[in-house]
Structure formats: C-alpha cells, structure tokens
C-alpha beads as a LAMMPS data file, in Angstrom:
LAMMPS data file: protein, C-alpha beads

177 atoms
176 bonds

1 atom types
1 bond types

-500.0 500.0 xlo xhi
-500.0 500.0 ylo yhi
-500.0 500.0 zlo zhi

Masses

1 110.0

Atoms # bond

1 1 1 295.460 27.549 -187.830
2 1 1 297.705 29.731 -185.693
3 1 1 297.981 27.242 -182.792
4 1 1 298.891 24.436 -185.204
5 1 1 301.561 26.528 -186.923
6 1 1 302.889 27.636 -183.524
7 1 1 303.088 24.029 -182.322
8 1 1 305.338 23.122 -185.248
9 1 1 307.245 26.433 -184.897
10 1 1 306.671 27.453 -188.523
11 1 1 304.768 30.719 -188.064
12 1 1 307.663 32.892 -189.194
13 1 1 308.564 30.770 -192.190
14 1 1 307.405 31.577 -195.692
15 1 1 304.973 28.652 -195.567
16 1 1 303.537 29.805 -192.248
17 1 1 303.078 33.391 -193.411
18 1 1 301.528 32.219 -196.665
19 1 1 299.119 29.942 -194.771
20 1 1 298.078 32.763 -192.424
21 1 1 297.626 35.133 -195.360
22 1 1 295.439 32.676 -197.233
23 1 1 293.396 32.039 -194.089
24 1 1 292.896 35.764 -193.533
25 1 1 291.879 36.311 -197.153
26 1 1 289.456 33.397 -196.859
27 1 1 287.871 34.980 -193.767
28 1 1 287.511 38.328 -195.530
29 1 1 285.860 36.671 -198.531
30 1 1 283.474 34.792 -196.216
31 1 1 282.370 38.032 -194.524
32 1 1 281.840 39.701 -197.898
33 1 1 279.829 36.695 -199.115
34 1 1 277.646 36.831 -195.997
35 1 1 276.949 40.484 -196.720
36 1 1 276.275 39.710 -200.385
37 1 1 273.811 36.965 -199.506
38 1 1 271.904 39.490 -197.415
39 1 1 271.754 42.037 -200.237
40 1 1 271.276 39.711 -203.221
41 1 1 267.554 38.934 -202.823
42 1 1 266.749 42.645 -203.004
43 1 1 268.078 42.751 -206.562
44 1 1 266.132 39.758 -207.847
45 1 1 262.915 41.098 -209.316
46 1 1 261.054 37.807 -209.009
47 1 1 261.310 37.864 -205.229
48 1 1 260.141 41.397 -204.495
49 1 1 258.527 40.983 -201.107
50 1 1 257.924 43.207 -198.115
51 1 1 259.833 40.870 -195.816
52 1 1 263.164 41.400 -197.599
53 1 1 265.416 44.153 -196.353
54 1 1 266.416 46.806 -198.832
55 1 1 270.032 46.668 -200.037
56 1 1 270.613 50.182 -198.700
57 1 1 269.482 49.098 -195.246
58 1 1 271.770 46.059 -195.319
59 1 1 274.760 48.122 -196.439
60 1 1 273.992 50.715 -193.747
61 1 1 273.904 47.935 -191.167
62 1 1 277.200 46.538 -192.407
63 1 1 278.784 49.986 -192.237
64 1 1 277.428 50.481 -188.707
65 1 1 278.843 47.159 -187.538
66 1 1 282.211 47.962 -189.103
67 1 1 282.318 51.437 -187.535
68 1 1 281.409 50.075 -184.101
69 1 1 284.091 47.405 -184.461
70 1 1 286.760 49.998 -185.251
71 1 1 285.725 52.173 -182.295
72 1 1 285.618 49.237 -179.879
73 1 1 289.003 47.965 -181.048
74 1 1 290.482 51.339 -180.150
75 1 1 288.765 51.303 -176.749
76 1 1 289.540 47.596 -176.355
77 1 1 293.250 48.125 -175.823
78 1 1 292.488 50.321 -172.795
79 1 1 290.019 47.756 -171.466
80 1 1 292.600 44.993 -171.982
81 1 1 295.201 46.871 -169.932
82 1 1 292.609 47.544 -167.215
83 1 1 291.600 43.880 -167.060
84 1 1 295.228 42.716 -166.946
85 1 1 296.063 45.163 -164.169
86 1 1 293.058 44.632 -161.861
87 1 1 292.473 40.862 -162.261
88 1 1 288.671 40.829 -161.912
89 1 1 286.718 37.650 -161.008
90 1 1 286.372 35.082 -163.792
91 1 1 282.644 35.671 -164.327
92 1 1 283.412 39.199 -165.594
93 1 1 285.049 37.766 -168.705
94 1 1 282.112 35.476 -169.484
95 1 1 279.589 38.264 -168.973
96 1 1 281.656 40.665 -171.112
97 1 1 281.945 38.018 -173.840
98 1 1 278.217 37.342 -173.920
99 1 1 277.394 41.062 -173.778
100 1 1 279.618 41.935 -176.730
101 1 1 278.614 38.931 -178.850
102 1 1 274.880 39.355 -178.328
103 1 1 275.110 43.129 -178.770
104 1 1 276.722 42.710 -182.179
105 1 1 274.229 40.001 -183.114
106 1 1 271.331 42.242 -182.065
107 1 1 272.767 45.194 -183.992
108 1 1 273.137 43.097 -187.135
109 1 1 269.668 41.627 -186.698
110 1 1 268.226 45.126 -186.266
111 1 1 269.214 46.041 -189.823
112 1 1 268.684 42.683 -191.490
113 1 1 268.287 39.130 -190.287
114 1 1 271.186 37.988 -192.442
115 1 1 273.541 40.470 -190.773
116 1 1 273.254 38.724 -187.402
117 1 1 275.955 36.232 -188.447
118 1 1 278.194 39.054 -189.657
119 1 1 277.630 40.820 -186.323
120 1 1 278.704 37.684 -184.453
121 1 1 281.917 37.503 -186.470
122 1 1 282.763 41.142 -185.801
123 1 1 281.883 40.669 -182.112
124 1 1 284.526 37.946 -181.981
125 1 1 287.063 40.288 -183.559
126 1 1 286.330 42.893 -180.883
127 1 1 286.676 40.296 -178.128
128 1 1 290.095 39.225 -179.351
129 1 1 291.209 42.838 -179.125
130 1 1 289.617 43.386 -175.708
131 1 1 290.334 40.315 -173.568
132 1 1 293.772 39.281 -172.296
133 1 1 295.086 36.232 -174.145
134 1 1 295.262 33.948 -171.113
135 1 1 291.613 34.616 -170.245
136 1 1 290.340 34.560 -173.824
137 1 1 290.818 30.807 -174.221
138 1 1 289.039 29.978 -170.932
139 1 1 286.145 32.282 -171.776
140 1 1 285.809 30.849 -175.287
141 1 1 285.513 27.339 -173.870
142 1 1 282.717 28.416 -171.527
143 1 1 280.808 30.254 -174.241
144 1 1 281.310 27.454 -176.777
145 1 1 279.787 24.990 -174.325
146 1 1 276.767 27.260 -173.896
147 1 1 276.466 27.655 -177.663
148 1 1 276.819 23.984 -178.576
149 1 1 274.562 22.608 -175.860
150 1 1 271.853 25.244 -175.604
151 1 1 271.870 27.829 -178.388
152 1 1 272.665 25.675 -181.445
153 1 1 269.550 23.496 -181.202
154 1 1 267.390 26.591 -180.757
155 1 1 269.035 28.246 -183.767
156 1 1 268.596 25.269 -186.085
157 1 1 265.003 24.747 -184.968
158 1 1 264.312 28.424 -185.741
159 1 1 265.938 28.180 -189.168
160 1 1 263.976 25.062 -189.983
161 1 1 260.717 26.697 -188.916
162 1 1 261.438 29.810 -190.983
163 1 1 262.077 28.010 -194.270
164 1 1 259.383 28.791 -196.798
165 1 1 258.907 25.864 -199.144
166 1 1 256.696 28.011 -201.387
167 1 1 259.531 30.533 -201.878
168 1 1 261.985 27.772 -202.718
169 1 1 259.640 26.346 -205.330
170 1 1 258.812 29.818 -206.692
171 1 1 262.446 30.954 -207.106
172 1 1 264.803 27.950 -207.115
173 1 1 267.686 30.075 -208.462
174 1 1 268.201 31.419 -204.917
175 1 1 268.926 27.897 -203.670
176 1 1 271.191 27.138 -206.615
177 1 1 273.286 30.284 -206.065

Bonds

1 1 1 2
2 1 2 3
3 1 3 4
4 1 4 5
5 1 5 6
6 1 6 7
7 1 7 8
8 1 8 9
9 1 9 10
10 1 10 11
11 1 11 12
12 1 12 13
13 1 13 14
14 1 14 15
15 1 15 16
16 1 16 17
17 1 17 18
18 1 18 19
19 1 19 20
20 1 20 21
21 1 21 22
22 1 22 23
23 1 23 24
24 1 24 25
25 1 25 26
26 1 26 27
27 1 27 28
28 1 28 29
29 1 29 30
30 1 30 31
31 1 31 32
32 1 32 33
33 1 33 34
34 1 34 35
35 1 35 36
36 1 36 37
37 1 37 38
38 1 38 39
39 1 39 40
40 1 40 41
41 1 41 42
42 1 42 43
43 1 43 44
44 1 44 45
45 1 45 46
46 1 46 47
47 1 47 48
48 1 48 49
49 1 49 50
50 1 50 51
51 1 51 52
52 1 52 53
53 1 53 54
54 1 54 55
55 1 55 56
56 1 56 57
57 1 57 58
58 1 58 59
59 1 59 60
60 1 60 61
61 1 61 62
62 1 62 63
63 1 63 64
64 1 64 65
65 1 65 66
66 1 66 67
67 1 67 68
68 1 68 69
69 1 69 70
70 1 70 71
71 1 71 72
72 1 72 73
73 1 73 74
74 1 74 75
75 1 75 76
76 1 76 77
77 1 77 78
78 1 78 79
79 1 79 80
80 1 80 81
81 1 81 82
82 1 82 83
83 1 83 84
84 1 84 85
85 1 85 86
86 1 86 87
87 1 87 88
88 1 88 89
89 1 89 90
90 1 90 91
91 1 91 92
92 1 92 93
93 1 93 94
94 1 94 95
95 1 95 96
96 1 96 97
97 1 97 98
98 1 98 99
99 1 99 100
100 1 100 101
101 1 101 102
102 1 102 103
103 1 103 104
104 1 104 105
105 1 105 106
106 1 106 107
107 1 107 108
108 1 108 109
109 1 109 110
110 1 110 111
111 1 111 112
112 1 112 113
113 1 113 114
114 1 114 115
115 1 115 116
116 1 116 117
117 1 117 118
118 1 118 119
119 1 119 120
120 1 120 121
121 1 121 122
122 1 122 123
123 1 123 124
124 1 124 125
125 1 125 126
126 1 126 127
127 1 127 128
128 1 128 129
129 1 129 130
130 1 130 131
131 1 131 132
132 1 132 133
133 1 133 134
134 1 134 135
135 1 135 136
136 1 136 137
137 1 137 138
138 1 138 139
139 1 139 140
140 1 140 141
141 1 141 142
142 1 142 143
143 1 143 144
144 1 144 145
145 1 145 146
146 1 146 147
147 1 147 148
148 1 148 149
149 1 149 150
150 1 150 151
151 1 151 152
152 1 152 153
153 1 153 154
154 1 154 155
155 1 155 156
156 1 156 157
157 1 157 158
158 1 158 159
159 1 159 160
160 1 160 161
161 1 161 162
162 1 162 163
163 1 163 164
164 1 164 165
165 1 165 166
166 1 166 167
167 1 167 168
168 1 168 169
169 1 169 170
170 1 170 171
171 1 171 172
172 1 172 173
173 1 173 174
174 1 174 175
175 1 175 176
176 1 176 177
C-alpha cells in the first residue's frame, strides 16, 4: 500500500494516513487470528488429541517470538548502520534474510506448527528494521523467487498430505469456523 500511496503523493494526507492505519490494524488482526487458530483446537473438547499443542505452549511460543522480535529490532538498528557503512557483498543480504526468516519459522514451529506462519511474519518485521532500504527490495525479490518457485509447491504438498479427512468429518465445526 505504501508504494502506491507514495506514487500518488498522498501519504501525508488524511486519506493516506487513514489507509495506512486501516492496513496496520488489519495486519495486527491477522496476526492475532493466526495465534487464535493455533490455540482454538485446544479448547474444543471434541478434538482432545495428543497431537494438538496446549494453549499454554502456543501462548508461550507467541510471547517468545514477540520478545525475540523486540530484542532484534533494537539490535537491528546497529546492524543496519554497520551494513550501510561497510557495504558488504550482495550475498550477505540474501543469507541474512534466509537466516532470520527460517530462524523465526523454526522457533514458531518448535512451539506449535501453527506458529510457523506467525514466526515468518515477525521475521519479516525484523528484516525491515535490520536491512537498509535500498538493499531490502533487491533481497526480497531474490527470496520471493526462491519461495514461489521452490518452497511454495513443497509447502502446499505438505499441507495436502497432512490433512486428515477423518478429523474433518468428525468435527466439521473446525472447518466452518
């Protein structure tokens, strides 16, 4: 949204600020919904199973991801200045991007499988605070190519293989919600 508003030079208008505020609120609600979806099955008595993470474990994971994000955002400003000053080779940015993203995904997945997506979102927040703006766009294009061509098919194949038809038939209210 920000690049579109900047192109029309309406970021500082009331409409632009309102649009950015609504977009930010929407993102916050999406993150909270992702966390809720991870915790919700633990409260449904019909689906008590050993494979579901406990709500306490999911909330602990969410708190850990949030704490790590806050710490890395503080450290990220120092890293950003260091990267701007020294001008490292371009592969450093791609490696740093993949390291941070996959670290957050692994941390979220450690606590609960549903927190991996939340970890990826927070990893992106950390990256925006850590990489210089001119290099962030180039690095995002490289990583997006890797994700769309290689990782997305693997992800969707894994999700399709993990779907339990028996669980869907046993508790259809999960699908409806």
